[in-house]
FITOR-360921 format. One line per field, with one value per residue (C-alpha): x, y, z; residue in three letters. Coordinates in Angstrom, 1 decimal. Example, Ala and Ser with C-alpha at 12.3 -4.5 7.8 and 13.67 -1.06 7.14 Angstrom:
REM residues 2
X 12.3,13.7
Y -4.5,-1.1
Z 7.8,7.1
type Ala,Ser
REM end
This chain:
REM residues 145
X 95.4,93.8,97.1,99.5,97.1,97.0,100.8,101.0,98.3,100.1,103.9,102.5,100.6,103.6,106.0,102.8,101.8,105.0,103.9,106.1,103.8,100.7,98.0,95.9,92.9,90.6,92.0,91.1,93.6,92.8,96.0,98.7,101.3,103.5,106.3,109.6,110.4,108.1,105.7,103.2,102.8,102.1,99.7,98.0,97.6,96.1,94.0,92.5,92.6,91.1,90.5,94.1,94.2,95.0,96.0,99.3,101.8,104.4,106.8,109.7,112.4,111.3,113.7,112.7,110.3,108.1,107.8,107.5,104.6,103.0,103.2,101.2,98.8,98.2,99.0,99.6,101.9,104.7,106.7,110.2,112.2,114.4,114.6,116.8,117.6,116.4,113.0,112.7,113.3,110.5,108.1,108.9,108.8,105.5,104.6,103.8,104.7,107.7,109.3,111.7,114.0,116.8,118.0,120.9,122.3,120.7,118.8,121.2,120.5,119.6,123.4,124.4,126.8,125.5,122.3,119.1,118.2,115.0,117.0,120.1,117.0,115.2,117.9,118.4,114.9,113.7,110.0,107.8,105.2,108.3,109.9,106.7,106.5,110.1,109.2,106.0,108.0,110.7,108.6,106.3,109.4,110.3,107.2,107.0,105.7
Y 71.8,68.8,66.9,69.3,69.6,66.0,65.4,68.2,66.9,63.1,64.9,66.4,63.6,61.5,63.7,64.5,60.7,59.3,56.5,54.9,56.3,57.8,57.8,60.7,61.2,64.3,65.4,62.1,59.7,56.2,54.6,55.0,52.4,51.1,48.6,48.6,47.3,47.8,45.2,47.1,49.8,47.1,45.3,48.8,49.6,46.2,46.2,49.6,48.9,51.3,53.8,54.7,55.8,59.6,59.5,61.0,58.8,60.5,57.6,58.1,56.2,55.2,54.0,52.2,49.6,52.3,54.0,51.0,50.4,54.0,54.3,50.9,51.8,54.9,57.7,61.1,62.7,60.7,62.9,61.1,61.8,59.8,59.4,57.3,58.5,55.8,56.4,60.0,59.0,56.1,59.0,61.8,59.3,58.1,61.8,61.4,65.0,63.8,65.6,65.0,66.5,64.3,62.7,59.8,57.6,54.5,52.9,51.3,48.0,48.3,47.4,49.9,47.7,47.9,47.8,47.5,44.1,45.1,48.6,46.5,43.7,46.6,49.2,47.4,47.1,49.8,48.5,50.0,46.4,44.6,45.8,45.4,42.3,40.9,43.1,41.4,37.6,38.7,39.8,36.7,34.1,36.4,35.0,32.7,29.3
Z 39.2,41.0,40.2,42.1,45.1,45.6,45.3,47.7,50.2,50.3,50.7,53.3,54.9,54.4,56.6,58.9,59.5,59.5,57.0,54.0,51.4,50.6,47.5,47.1,44.4,44.7,48.3,49.4,50.9,49.1,50.8,53.5,53.5,56.2,55.6,53.8,50.1,47.2,48.5,50.4,47.2,44.5,47.3,47.9,43.7,43.1,45.7,44.5,41.0,38.7,41.8,41.9,38.3,38.1,41.9,42.9,45.5,48.0,48.4,51.1,48.5,44.4,42.1,39.0,40.7,42.4,38.9,36.8,39.4,39.5,35.3,35.1,37.8,35.7,38.3,37.6,40.1,42.4,44.8,46.4,49.6,47.5,43.6,41.7,38.2,36.5,38.3,37.2,33.4,33.8,34.8,32.8,30.0,30.6,31.2,35.4,37.3,39.1,42.1,44.7,47.4,46.7,43.4,43.5,40.8,41.8,45.1,47.3,49.0,52.8,54.1,51.4,49.9,46.5,44.5,45.3,44.0,42.3,40.6,39.4,37.7,36.5,34.9,31.8,31.0,29.0,27.9,31.5,30.6,30.5,33.5,35.6,34.5,35.8,39.0,39.6,38.9,41.2,44.4,43.9,43.9,47.2,49.0,51.4,50.3
type Met,Ala,Thr,Glu,Thr,Asp,Leu,Ala,Leu,Ala,Lys,Ala,Leu,Leu,Thr,Lys,Gln,Gly,Val,Gln,Phe,Val,Leu,Val,Lys,Gly,Gly,Gln,Ile,Leu,Phe,Gln,Gly,Gln,Gly,Ser,Gly,Val,Arg,Pro,Leu,Met,Glu,Ala,Leu,Asp,Gln,Leu,Gly,Asp,Ala,Ala,Arg,Gly,Ala,Ser,Leu,Ala,Asp,Arg,Ile,Ala,Gly,Lys,Ala,Val,Ala,Val,Leu,Ala,Cys,Gln,Ala,Gly,Leu,Ser,Ala,Leu,His,Ala,Val,Cys,Leu,Ser,Val,Ala,Ala,Arg,Glu,Val,Leu,Glu,Ser,Glu,Gly,Ile,Leu,Val,Thr,Trp,Asp,Glu,Leu,Val,Pro,Ala,Ile,Arg,Asn,Arg,Asn,Gly,Thr,Gly,Leu,Cys,Pro,Leu,Glu,Gln,Leu,Leu,Leu,Pro,Ile,Ala,Asp,Val,Gly,Glu,Ala,Ala,Ala,Ala,Leu,Arg,Gln,Arg,Leu,Arg,Ala,Ala,Leu,Pro,Thr
REM end
């Protein structure tokens, strides 16, 4: 029951606070994130470490990259305003409660001209651990030096 309650709170806060994502656990806000892309969520989950285990996430756009991070962090539930089919499949296969407002075949890039680069990178990778390693490698490579 706590998972559903936390997920409902995260979903409400996402709408009310106007943030990109919200992490809730035990009725408490663990993190509210701004910024576009997957990096702010990855950094929040890394910062929280084991404290994120069992938390619920509400996110505006959740593709396979967000799903992989949720699995790796041990989250218990995820709600997305826009969720990709690949993300749903990963979350369901890992036993994470997943809800959405809109289910799309795949997440598009910011220009709407093709797939999101991270979605494209991760689509062929079935193993969650392997996908997480590929995601982190890509995001580290994109960091300015």
